[in-house]
C-alpha atoms as an extended CHARMM CRD file, in Angstrom:
* protein
*
       121  EXT
         1         1  UNK       CA            -16.1390000000      -25.4260000000        9.2960000000  PROA      1               0.0000000000
         2         2  UNK       CA            -12.5130000000      -25.8540000000       10.2210000000  PROA      2               0.0000000000
         3         3  UNK       CA             -9.6670000000      -23.4130000000       10.8750000000  PROA      3               0.0000000000
         4         4  UNK       CA             -8.3510000000      -24.0740000000        7.3650000000  PROA      4               0.0000000000
         5         5  UNK       CA            -11.6370000000      -22.7580000000        5.9110000000  PROA      5               0.0000000000
         6         6  UNK       CA            -11.5620000000      -19.4030000000        7.6960000000  PROA      6               0.0000000000
         7         7  UNK       CA             -9.6920000000      -16.1280000000        7.6550000000  PROA      7               0.0000000000
         8         8  UNK       CA             -8.0360000000      -14.5510000000       10.7040000000  PROA      8               0.0000000000
         9         9  UNK       CA            -11.4310000000      -13.3390000000       11.9520000000  PROA      9               0.0000000000
        10        10  UNK       CA            -12.9910000000      -16.8160000000       11.9680000000  PROA      10              0.0000000000
        11        11  UNK       CA            -15.1390000000      -16.0740000000        8.8960000000  PROA      11              0.0000000000
        12        12  UNK       CA            -15.1620000000      -18.6230000000        6.0610000000  PROA      12              0.0000000000
        13        13  UNK       CA            -12.9730000000      -17.3150000000        3.2350000000  PROA      13              0.0000000000
        14        14  UNK       CA            -15.1360000000      -16.5070000000        0.2040000000  PROA      14              0.0000000000
        15        15  UNK       CA            -13.0900000000      -18.6440000000       -2.2120000000  PROA      15              0.0000000000
        16        16  UNK       CA            -13.8790000000      -21.7520000000       -0.1780000000  PROA      16              0.0000000000
        17        17  UNK       CA            -17.5440000000      -21.5790000000       -1.1830000000  PROA      17              0.0000000000
        18        18  UNK       CA            -16.4150000000      -22.6220000000       -4.6630000000  PROA      18              0.0000000000
        19        19  UNK       CA            -14.7730000000      -25.7360000000       -3.1650000000  PROA      19              0.0000000000
        20        20  UNK       CA            -17.8930000000      -26.5660000000       -1.1700000000  PROA      20              0.0000000000
        21        21  UNK       CA            -20.0680000000      -26.2420000000       -4.2700000000  PROA      21              0.0000000000
        22        22  UNK       CA            -17.6640000000      -28.3280000000       -6.3750000000  PROA      22              0.0000000000
        23        23  UNK       CA            -17.7800000000      -31.1220000000       -3.8040000000  PROA      23              0.0000000000
        24        24  UNK       CA            -21.5760000000      -30.9870000000       -3.7270000000  PROA      24              0.0000000000
        25        25  UNK       CA            -21.7120000000      -31.2200000000       -7.5410000000  PROA      25              0.0000000000
        26        26  UNK       CA            -19.4280000000      -34.2600000000       -7.4750000000  PROA      26              0.0000000000
        27        27  UNK       CA            -21.6700000000      -35.9440000000       -4.8960000000  PROA      27              0.0000000000
        28        28  UNK       CA            -24.7440000000      -34.9620000000       -6.9190000000  PROA      28              0.0000000000
        29        29  UNK       CA            -23.2700000000      -36.6790000000       -9.9910000000  PROA      29              0.0000000000
        30        30  UNK       CA            -22.3720000000      -39.7610000000       -7.9170000000  PROA      30              0.0000000000
        31        31  UNK       CA            -25.9450000000      -39.9530000000       -6.6310000000  PROA      31              0.0000000000
        32        32  UNK       CA            -27.0040000000      -40.2860000000      -10.2740000000  PROA      32              0.0000000000
        33        33  UNK       CA            -24.5480000000      -43.0870000000      -10.9530000000  PROA      33              0.0000000000
        34        34  UNK       CA            -21.9050000000      -40.8990000000      -12.5870000000  PROA      34              0.0000000000
        35        35  UNK       CA            -18.3110000000      -41.3110000000      -11.4160000000  PROA      35              0.0000000000
        36        36  UNK       CA            -16.3680000000      -38.3870000000      -12.8770000000  PROA      36              0.0000000000
        37        37  UNK       CA            -13.0700000000      -40.3000000000      -13.0890000000  PROA      37              0.0000000000
        38        38  UNK       CA            -14.7110000000      -43.2360000000      -14.8740000000  PROA      38              0.0000000000
        39        39  UNK       CA            -16.6110000000      -40.8190000000      -17.1150000000  PROA      39              0.0000000000
        40        40  UNK       CA            -13.2980000000      -39.3250000000      -18.2600000000  PROA      40              0.0000000000
        41        41  UNK       CA            -11.5500000000      -42.6870000000      -18.6640000000  PROA      41              0.0000000000
        42        42  UNK       CA            -14.3690000000      -44.7000000000      -20.2290000000  PROA      42              0.0000000000
        43        43  UNK       CA            -16.6130000000      -42.2090000000      -22.0240000000  PROA      43              0.0000000000
        44        44  UNK       CA            -13.8470000000      -39.6710000000      -22.7030000000  PROA      44              0.0000000000
        45        45  UNK       CA            -15.9190000000      -36.7570000000      -21.4620000000  PROA      45              0.0000000000
        46        46  UNK       CA            -15.8220000000      -34.3500000000      -18.5570000000  PROA      46              0.0000000000
        47        47  UNK       CA            -17.6590000000      -31.3610000000      -17.1650000000  PROA      47              0.0000000000
        48        48  UNK       CA            -15.9580000000      -27.9870000000      -17.0630000000  PROA      48              0.0000000000
        49        49  UNK       CA            -17.2590000000      -24.8380000000      -15.4170000000  PROA      49              0.0000000000
        50        50  UNK       CA            -18.3070000000      -22.4670000000      -18.2020000000  PROA      50              0.0000000000
        51        51  UNK       CA            -19.7610000000      -19.7680000000      -15.9490000000  PROA      51              0.0000000000
        52        52  UNK       CA            -20.4320000000      -19.2540000000      -12.2680000000  PROA      52              0.0000000000
        53        53  UNK       CA            -22.1750000000      -16.5210000000      -10.3080000000  PROA      53              0.0000000000
        54        54  UNK       CA            -22.1880000000      -16.3310000000       -6.5140000000  PROA      54              0.0000000000
        55        55  UNK       CA            -24.1410000000      -14.1120000000       -4.1640000000  PROA      55              0.0000000000
        56        56  UNK       CA            -22.9480000000      -13.9180000000       -0.5790000000  PROA      56              0.0000000000
        57        57  UNK       CA            -25.8290000000      -13.2050000000        1.8010000000  PROA      57              0.0000000000
        58        58  UNK       CA            -24.4540000000      -13.9760000000        5.2670000000  PROA      58              0.0000000000
        59        59  UNK       CA            -21.0950000000      -15.1840000000        6.5850000000  PROA      59              0.0000000000
        60        60  UNK       CA            -20.3030000000      -18.7290000000        7.6310000000  PROA      60              0.0000000000
        61        61  UNK       CA            -18.0940000000      -19.0380000000       10.6960000000  PROA      61              0.0000000000
        62        62  UNK       CA            -15.6730000000      -21.4230000000       12.3340000000  PROA      62              0.0000000000
        63        63  UNK       CA            -17.4660000000      -24.5610000000       13.6270000000  PROA      63              0.0000000000
        64        64  UNK       CA            -20.6240000000      -23.9830000000       11.5370000000  PROA      64              0.0000000000
        65        65  UNK       CA            -22.2290000000      -27.0620000000       10.0020000000  PROA      65              0.0000000000
        66        66  UNK       CA            -23.1790000000      -26.3000000000        6.4160000000  PROA      66              0.0000000000
        67        67  UNK       CA            -25.2820000000      -28.0650000000        3.8110000000  PROA      67              0.0000000000
        68        68  UNK       CA            -24.8260000000      -27.4450000000        0.0920000000  PROA      68              0.0000000000
        69        69  UNK       CA            -27.7040000000      -28.1270000000       -2.2840000000  PROA      69              0.0000000000
        70        70  UNK       CA            -27.6730000000      -28.7910000000       -6.0210000000  PROA      70              0.0000000000
        71        71  UNK       CA            -30.7100000000      -28.5190000000       -8.2940000000  PROA      71              0.0000000000
        72        72  UNK       CA            -30.9820000000      -28.5860000000      -12.0810000000  PROA      72              0.0000000000
        73        73  UNK       CA            -31.9680000000      -25.2000000000      -13.4350000000  PROA      73              0.0000000000
        74        74  UNK       CA            -31.7830000000      -26.0520000000      -17.1290000000  PROA      74              0.0000000000
        75        75  UNK       CA            -30.5580000000      -29.0120000000      -19.1370000000  PROA      75              0.0000000000
        76        76  UNK       CA            -29.2170000000      -28.4450000000      -22.6300000000  PROA      76              0.0000000000
        77        77  UNK       CA            -27.6680000000      -30.7870000000      -25.1770000000  PROA      77              0.0000000000
        78        78  UNK       CA            -24.0490000000      -30.0440000000      -24.1840000000  PROA      78              0.0000000000
        79        79  UNK       CA            -24.4400000000      -28.1260000000      -20.9190000000  PROA      79              0.0000000000
        80        80  UNK       CA            -26.1830000000      -28.1790000000      -17.5690000000  PROA      80              0.0000000000
        81        81  UNK       CA            -27.1830000000      -25.1310000000      -15.5320000000  PROA      81              0.0000000000
        82        82  UNK       CA            -27.3190000000      -25.7780000000      -11.7950000000  PROA      82              0.0000000000
        83        83  UNK       CA            -28.6750000000      -23.7830000000       -8.8760000000  PROA      83              0.0000000000
        84        84  UNK       CA            -26.7260000000      -24.1850000000       -5.6420000000  PROA      84              0.0000000000
        85        85  UNK       CA            -27.0990000000      -22.9040000000       -2.0950000000  PROA      85              0.0000000000
        86        86  UNK       CA            -24.9600000000      -23.0470000000        1.0320000000  PROA      86              0.0000000000
        87        87  UNK       CA            -27.2210000000      -23.2970000000        4.0800000000  PROA      87              0.0000000000
        88        88  UNK       CA            -26.6920000000      -23.2340000000        7.8410000000  PROA      88              0.0000000000
        89        89  UNK       CA            -29.6300000000      -24.5760000000        9.8870000000  PROA      89              0.0000000000
        90        90  UNK       CA            -32.1350000000      -23.4880000000        7.2260000000  PROA      90              0.0000000000
        91        91  UNK       CA            -30.5240000000      -20.0640000000        6.7820000000  PROA      91              0.0000000000
        92        92  UNK       CA            -29.2330000000      -19.4520000000        3.2320000000  PROA      92              0.0000000000
        93        93  UNK       CA            -25.7140000000      -18.0070000000        3.3510000000  PROA      93              0.0000000000
        94        94  UNK       CA            -24.7040000000      -18.1100000000       -0.3020000000  PROA      94              0.0000000000
        95        95  UNK       CA            -26.4050000000      -18.8940000000       -3.6040000000  PROA      95              0.0000000000
        96        96  UNK       CA            -24.7810000000      -19.7950000000       -6.8870000000  PROA      96              0.0000000000
        97        97  UNK       CA            -25.6300000000      -20.4880000000      -10.4930000000  PROA      97              0.0000000000
        98        98  UNK       CA            -23.2050000000      -22.7410000000      -12.3430000000  PROA      98              0.0000000000
        99        99  UNK       CA            -23.1350000000      -23.6330000000      -16.0310000000  PROA      99              0.0000000000
       100       100  UNK       CA            -21.2180000000      -26.8290000000      -16.7310000000  PROA      100             0.0000000000
       101       101  UNK       CA            -20.1240000000      -27.6040000000      -20.2600000000  PROA      101             0.0000000000
       102       102  UNK       CA            -19.7670000000      -31.2400000000      -21.2390000000  PROA      102             0.0000000000
       103       103  UNK       CA            -16.6220000000      -31.6660000000      -23.3400000000  PROA      103             0.0000000000
       104       104  UNK       CA            -14.5190000000      -34.3690000000      -24.9500000000  PROA      104             0.0000000000
       105       105  UNK       CA            -11.4620000000      -35.1050000000      -22.7810000000  PROA      105             0.0000000000
       106       106  UNK       CA             -9.0740000000      -35.2000000000      -25.7360000000  PROA      106             0.0000000000
       107       107  UNK       CA            -10.3150000000      -32.3470000000      -27.9330000000  PROA      107             0.0000000000
       108       108  UNK       CA            -12.1040000000      -30.1840000000      -25.3320000000  PROA      108             0.0000000000
       109       109  UNK       CA            -14.8910000000      -29.8090000000      -27.8990000000  PROA      109             0.0000000000
       110       110  UNK       CA            -18.5560000000      -29.9110000000      -26.7970000000  PROA      110             0.0000000000
       111       111  UNK       CA            -20.0340000000      -33.3650000000      -26.2950000000  PROA      111             0.0000000000
       112       112  UNK       CA            -23.5820000000      -34.4650000000      -25.4210000000  PROA      112             0.0000000000
       113       113  UNK       CA            -24.5180000000      -34.5940000000      -21.7430000000  PROA      113             0.0000000000
       114       114  UNK       CA            -24.6880000000      -38.2370000000      -20.5250000000  PROA      114             0.0000000000
       115       115  UNK       CA            -28.1000000000      -39.8530000000      -20.9050000000  PROA      115             0.0000000000
       116       116  UNK       CA            -28.2330000000      -40.5430000000      -17.1570000000  PROA      116             0.0000000000
       117       117  UNK       CA            -28.6110000000      -36.7890000000      -16.6070000000  PROA      117             0.0000000000
       118       118  UNK       CA            -30.9540000000      -36.0040000000      -19.4830000000  PROA      118             0.0000000000
       119       119  UNK       CA            -34.4830000000      -35.5160000000      -18.2200000000  PROA      119             0.0000000000
       120       120  UNK       CA            -33.4150000000      -34.2250000000      -14.7780000000  PROA      120             0.0000000000
       121       121  UNK       CA            -35.4880000000      -31.3530000000      -13.4630000000  PROA      121             0.0000000000
């Protein structure tokens, strides 16, 4: 963690956990061959956060090295539910459940989740 991630007391600001989880989701999609920019340009679809729940268990601090995990909780036709965790040296600091809706870029109407994600568990 860097100074920019913390408050005056050296504790990671709670809103930054959302950024960390967003970055992990982007990397998770990339690891499955999905480039979000290309997905929007070529397939005319994107993922939007429909719902998110976070539980803060322990604080992260300046200079901590954190890992953020992503696992599929449930796959639906037009949405994906993900389980995420922010971990420091095996110690879970924050957990989150995120529901992503797959939508058409132009109409913002629901659209089927890409086939490359269907079947994930």
